[in-house]
Every structure is written in structure tokens, then in C-alpha cells.
N, C-alpha and C positions, 0 to 999 in steps of 0.2 A: 417603544422600540429604542434601544440604546445605540450608541455609536458602534459598539462591538457586534451588534446584530447585522451590520452591513458587511457585504462581501468585499473582496479585494478591490473590485472596480469602484464600489462606493467609497471605500476608505481612501483610495487614491484621489478621487474627486475632492473629497474633503481636505486632504492635505494640499493638493494643488491650488485650491481656491482660498486657502488660509483659514477655513472654518475650524480647523483643528491643527495643532502642530504635532510633529513627531514625538516631542516630549510629552505633550498632553495625551497622545494616543498610548504611549508607553505607561503613563500613570494609570490610565483606564485599564490597561492590560494587567498591570501588577495588582490592581484592586480586584479584578475578576479572578485572578489566580488565587488571591488570598481567600476569596469567597468560595471558589469551586474546588480547588485542588485538594484540600484536606479530605473531601468526600471521595474523590476518584483516584488520586495519586497518579496523574498523567505526566505532570512536569516533575522531573526528578533531580535536576541540577540547574542552577541559575546563578548568574552574576548577582552580586549584591545590589541593593536598590540604587545606590549612588552610581555604580558602574552602568546599570541599565539606563538610568536617566542621562548619564553623560554620553552614552552611545547614541541615544535618541537626539540629544542636543546637538551632537556632531552632525547628524543628518539635517537638522534645522539650519545649522550654521552654513552647511554646504549649499543651501538653497535647493530648490527642486532640480532634479536632474532628469535625464532621459531614461534612467533606470526604471524598469517596469515595477520594481518592488521598493522604490525609494521611500524610506520612512516606515516601512511595515515591520512590526515585530515578528520574529520567526524563531521557533524552537526546533532544534535539529534532533532527529532520531538518534538514540544513543548507540548506534552502530558505526556512525561516521564521525570523523574528527572535525571539530569546530574550534578554531584558535581561541584559547583562553578558557575553554570549558573542558572538564574531565570527560574522557571517553572510557566508560566502564564495560560496555557491551553486556551489562548485567552480570558480569563475572567477577568473582573475588580475585581473579588472577591479575587484574589491572589496578594499579594505584590510582587514587583519585587526584592525580596531578593534571594541571591544565594542558591541553594539546598545544603543541608548538606551532601548528599550521592547520589550515583548512584542507579537507579533501577537495578533489577537483570540482565536483558539482556543488559543494558548499561554497567554495570560492566564487563560483559563477553567481550564486544567489546573493552573496555579499556584494559582489561587484555591481549587481543590479540594484543595489541600494537597501537590501534587507538589513534590519537591525537585529543581528543574531544575539540572543540574550540567554538562551536556556537549552536544555535537552529534554527529549520525551522518552518515556519508558519503553522497554522492549524485553522479550524473553532473553535468557542467557544465550549469547551468540546468535540471537534471532531464531533459535530452533524451537518450533512449535507455534501453533496459532492461538496461543493463550499467553497473555503478557504477565509474567511473574518471574522473579529472579531473587537470589539470595542477597543481592546488594541493595536493591531499592524496594523490594516487595512486589505486591500485585497491583495492577491497575483495574479499577472497577468500571463496568459499563456505564456510559453516560446516562442511560435511561433507567438503570437499576444497578447501583454500585455493588450489590451482592452477587452480580452475575459477571461473567467474563467479558472483557473488552475485545476479545479476539487478538490476533497478532499476526506477524510480529510488530506491525505498526499500530499496536493498541494505544499507546500513549498519544501518538499523533492524532489518531481518529477521535479519541475522547477530548483532547484539547480543542479540536475543531468544533465538535458537537456542543461543547460547553462554552463556546465563545471565548476561550482563553487565547486562541490564535485564529486568524482569518484564513491562513494557508498553512500547509505542512508538507514536509518531505516524508517519504517512506521508502521501503524496499520490499521486493517480492521475489521469492523463489517458489514458495508453495502457498500462494494466495495472500501474502502479507500486505498487499495494497488493496485487496478485495474483501476478504473475510472481515477484517475489523471495520472497513468502510460500511459494509452491509449491516453489521451488528451495531453501528453507531449512527446510521442514518445520514451518511455523507457520501461524497464521491471520491473514489480512489482509482487511480489509473496505472495499470502496468503498461508501460510503453512498449513498442516494438523493440525486441532485444537489439542492443547496440546503439539505440538512439541517445540514451543517457549513459555516458561512459563511466566505468568504475575507475578505481585507482590503477595507474600503470605499474603495478607491482606483480611479481611472480609471473606465472604463465598467463598470457593474454590471448591465446589462440583457442584453447580446448574447452573451456567451461562456458556454456551458453544458456544458463537457466536463470540466474539471479540478475535483477536489475533494480536500480533506483527509479523513483518516479514521483509524481505530484499527488497531493490530496487537497481537497477544498470542499466548499459547500455549494459550488455551482460548476457546471462544465466549462463556462467561460474562464473562471479562475483557474481551473485545471490547465486550460490551454495556455494562459499567460505564463503560469509557472513552468509548464513543460517547455515553452519556448526559451526560457532562461536556462533551464537545466540541460537542454539538448545540444547536440553538435559534436562532431568528431574530435578526437584527441589524436594528434599525429603520432603519438607514441604507442597507439593501439591499433590493431589491424582491422577490426570489424565495425568501425563507426558508421553511422548514418547521418546524412546531412540534416541540419535543423531547418525549421521554417517558421513562419508566423502562423502558429496554429489558431490563434484567436481570429485571424483574418480568414484563413483557408477553411476553417470549419463552417463558415457561413454558406458555403456552396452545398452543404448537405443537410438533410433533415430525415425524419421518419416517413414523410409522405412518399409513397410509392417504393419505399425501401423493401427489399426482399430479405426476409429473416427466417432462418431455420431453427426451430425449437427442438433440442436434442432429448427432451423428456428426462426420464430418470436414469438412463443409460445403464440400467441394471443395478444401480446403487441403492442402499437403504437411506430413507429419509425419516426424520422425526415428524410426527403428526403436525400438519398445518403448513409445512414448508412447500410442498407441491401445490397445495391449495392457493396460497398467496402468490406463488409463481404463475399459476393458471390465470389468476385475476390480472396479473401484470401482462401476460401474453394477450389477453383480451383487450387490455388498455392500449397496448402497442398497435393492435389491429384498428382500434377506434381512432387512432391518430394517423391512419392512412398507410400503415405498413402491411405488407402481405406476409403473414406468419404461417409457415408450413411446419407441421409436426412430422419429423423424419425419424427413421429407425437409426439405432446406434451405428455410426459410420466406421467404427474400428473396434477391434476386440479390446475391452477395457482391461482385462487381465494382462494382456500383452503391454498395454500402456503403463500399467502399474509396475510390472516387473522391470520394464525399461527405466521408468522414473526412479524407482527406489535404488536401483543399482547405480545409475548416474549420480543420484543424490549422495549415496554413500561415498562414491569416488570424489565428488566435489568437496564434501565436508571433510573427508580425511585429508584431502590436499591442503586445506587451509588450517585445520586444527591439529594435525598429527604432531606438530612441533611441541604442543603442550602434552600430548599423550606420551611422547618419548622421554619426557622429563618426569620422573616418578614423583617428585615433590609437587608438581603441578597437576599430574593426572588425577590425584585424589580430589581436586577441586572442580573437576568437570562433572556436569550432571549426567545421569544415566543415559539420557537420550543422545548426548554428544558422544559418550563412550561407545554406545551401540553403533552409531553412524561411522565413527572412526574405525572401529575394529572390523566392521564389515567392509569398509572401503579399502583398508590395508590388505585384506585377504583376497581382493579381486585380482584376476589375471587380465592381461591385455586383451585376450580373446573374449572374455566376458564383457569388458567395456565396449569392444567393437560390436559385439552382438546387440548390446543394449542400444548403442547409437544407430545401428541398422534399423531397429524397430522405430526409433525416433525419426529416421529419414523416411521410412515408409509412411508413417503417419503424417509427416509434413506434406508429402506428395498427395496423399488422400485429401488432406485439408485444402490444399490448393485447388483440387477439383471441385470441392464444395464452394469455395469462394469464386469460382468461375460462374456459379449460378446464383449465389447469395451474397448480399452485402454484409451480413453479420450472422453469427450463431449465438444462441442464448442458452444459458444454464443457470441454476441457482448459484448464489455465491457461497453457500454453506449447506451442509446436509442436516444441520440441527440448529436449534435456537441457542442463544447464549446460555451457558450452563453455570453452575455454582462456581464462584470465583475461587473457592478453596480446593476444587478438584485439580488434579494434574492434567487430565484429559478425559473425555467420555470413554467409558468402558464398553458401551454398546449403543447402537442406534437401531430402533425398530426390531429388537431382538437379535440383531447381528453383532457378534463380538468384534470389537475393534482390536486387532492384533498388533498394532504399533501405536506409538504416541501421536501419529498424524494421519492414520487411516481414515479418520472421520472427516478429513478435508480432501478426500480423493477427487471430489468433483472439480477441483481447481487444476488438476494436473494436465488435462488435454491441452490447454492453452500454454501453461508454463513450460511444458516439456519441449515445445518447438518455438518458443519465443514470440508468441502472438500478442498483439496489443489487446487489452481488455479494459473496459470502464465498468466499475460497479455502479448500477443504478439503484438508488433507494426506492423501495417499492411498498413502503407502508409498514404497518405494525400488526403483529399477531394478537391473539386473544389475551395474552399475558401483558400486552403493552410494549413488547420488545420488537425492535426493527428487524427487517430482512432486506436482502439485496439480490440483484440479478446481474450475472456476468453478461455483458455485451461484448462479444469477441469478434475481432476483425482479422483480415489478412495482414501479414507483415507489411508495414508501411502505410496502412490505412488508418493511421492515428487521427488525422483531421476528420475523416469520415465518421469515425466512432464519436468524436467529440461533437460533431454537428448533430448526429442522431441523439446523443445524450442531452444536448441543449433543447431539442424538440421535446424530449420527455420532461425535462425540468420545467419548461414553460407551462406544460399542462398539469404536471404533478410535482409541485415544489415541496416534496416531503421534507427536505432538509431545512426548510424554514421552521419546522416544528421543533421547538426548543425542549430540552430535558427539564424536568422539574425535580427539585431535590427530594 
């Protein structure tokens, strides 16, 4: 076991005791990146070696601090700004010039002592659960680099699984903290919407689907990182108060928890996905949870129609500035053009109708959470596919009519801003990992983390390292 096999908690103990310095930890990290990254292409931008070591040395010179991330190397998903590193968002529209400042949640992680030294790969503008783009290329799965890493936090998940980082940030509109976590055998958490604020730019009232969040190899590490990222921003209206999640999660476990398994919800699944999910359901019950299999609680077609319209509207709101510039429009990928054009064509009445369905589903979900501590669904409808594909064209004989229909299973939670933790649940017959969405009521983040920790103590799948 090398030092990089240790989690955040273990690394902080080493740093605090003087068993390793931040500079030495950075040296180990750079050596691991040199070994692993050529195979998977997860780290796509990095300070030069001297700058990395100087930043780590500065952490050593400052001495240990109260910062929860003090001395820990951290690579930021390439959708967010990190001072001194280029922000490309996987798009040729952006120059590879260093960002002038950190985004808000990045600043919080830096202030907690993280040594921010690199960026992780993402699809163009984060669109699609498969990490490839024309700037940096594709990221391969940690367990088989010929397969997809998922996305859009694919680079972050692979960096974690291959021990190039101990923690990572990600973001999630349509499963981007869940699908790649499941496909790379680590934990990813979509927090309650509003807990981790976005940038105070543009409209801050109307769009409530995307969020930043933590990724790690243990739920305790998730909790520590979430505590750093979370907390209201007075410039934004929908913030939620932060808490010490690592402490508060200790009040919860799987013992006597009531969980509702939502089954296939009428969606197609590749062979083996529901089988490994059933095994996980039985394992949850063996740990003391009461798991009830319940009928679909809401019409899935209505959820999809609401989701896709609100997503069109959200994407158009953020990317139409490029669409309206003809010289830039030609550089947008087809999925972005499709989203923007549909969003620009929407009427206010259509947006209202879509949000009405969202509101109805939120109310129905609240009634479920009056009876259950959590809901569960698979984290993806298929296994990691060929890294050279754009997206799957069919699942179980059902044609996928959009670039993201194959990830429909993630929309029930994302549509209404519920917290979700991906639980690693083992490996299929091909040796590729799978995951389970553990979904809670808004604000139940600590409860989910406590249940996830119970799972991890009994089933530490994330300890299983990839082999080249």
C-alpha cells in the first residue's frame, strides 16, 4: 500500500504528524500522474513541476492550519475557474490562458488549504455523460481505458480511482456526479440544490438543476469536502446553511433505515445492470435496512418531458451568446446546438408547464420521504461503452433518441434538486464497475452520508484499485 492509497483522512494524519510533507506528497502525486495519466487522460492541464512543488512548499512553510484540506493536492474539473490554470470547458471557443481568479467554491477549497495544481477532463461544456472533447480528447475508464469514463465529471472520477488525487470536485445536472462515480468505483455526491452555490452571475433565481459537489473514495471524505464547499453566498437567493457533515453523519446508518427500491421504472437496461442492483438491494437489507420494492411513483414520460424542456431552456440561457455569434456557432458540438435551438424556441407557457410537472413531482417525492429515509435506483442504464462512441444508440433493443436518453434514470432526483450519493456496488462479468443512486429528501445530506458510510464499512469496493 502506497501513501496515495490512503484517503483524505489518512493523508491529513500523515501531514499533521510530519510523516510526510506537502512537498513530498506533491512529488508522489506527480509521479503517479506520470505513470497513470498517459493511459487514461484524466488530468488535462497542470502547472509545471516547479510551480506544483512551490505551491506545496508554500503549504509546508505555512505550517499546519485548521484548514480541512491543508496540503492536499487537488485538480479542478475543467468547467470551473481556478486561478493560474486555463479554463477550456472542453471547447475550442476558449483560449488556453490562465484564469485570473477562482470560482467561489474553488476559492473555498483553496482557503481550506488545498494545493490546486491541475484540471480534470470534461465533455464540451459538460454536455453528455461521456467525457470527450475536441480540445483534450477522451478520458478512458479507470478499469478499462478502451471504455467510457462517464461524465461529465469523468476526469475527476478517473483521477480518484487511479490514485492521482484523493478528493475531487465535480458538477451535476444530469448525473455528472453519479454516472462517472458508478463507472469508476468511487463515491460521488450530488448535494441538495443550493447547498454548494454557483457563481453569482446572470440569473440566480430561476435555474435549479445543476450543482457542484464532492467526489472521493470514502463517504467520510465526501463529507469533509462538502463541508468546505457548502454554505450560502449572500449574493444569491437560494442558499442553504452549511454544517459539519463529517460529524453530523455519525447519527445515521443503514440499520433500521427504510428504503424504497424504485425498480426499473419502465426504463430499458443493459443485461446485468438490474442483476447487480438486486444484489446490492439484498446487501442493504443484510446490513439492517428495510428495503421495500414499490411501483413507479410518477409518470416517467411526464418527468422526461419536463426535464428535457427545462434543460433546453437552461442550456440556451447559458450558451446562446455563442450561438448568436456566427463565427462561434460553428465551433459548438451538435448536442449543444440542439439544446440551444430548442431552448430558444420555447415559450413562457411551455416553461411554466414544465415547471408545474416538476412541482408536482416534488410534492409526490415529499410524501415518499415521509415514509422512507431514502430511495434507490441504478446510477446508469448500461455498462461503460466504447470510448470512441459519441453515445449509445440503443439499450436492450430500445433506440436512444437523444444524446442523453440513455441516462434517463438520473433525472428523477436532478429535476427537483434532491441529494444523491453514488454507492459503488461491485463489478460485472466484464470487470467493469456499477453504482447505485442513494437518494434523499432535500436537506437530508448528512443522513445519506451516514448511510453511505455504513455501506462502505461493509463493502469497501472503492479500495479495489484499477490495474493497467
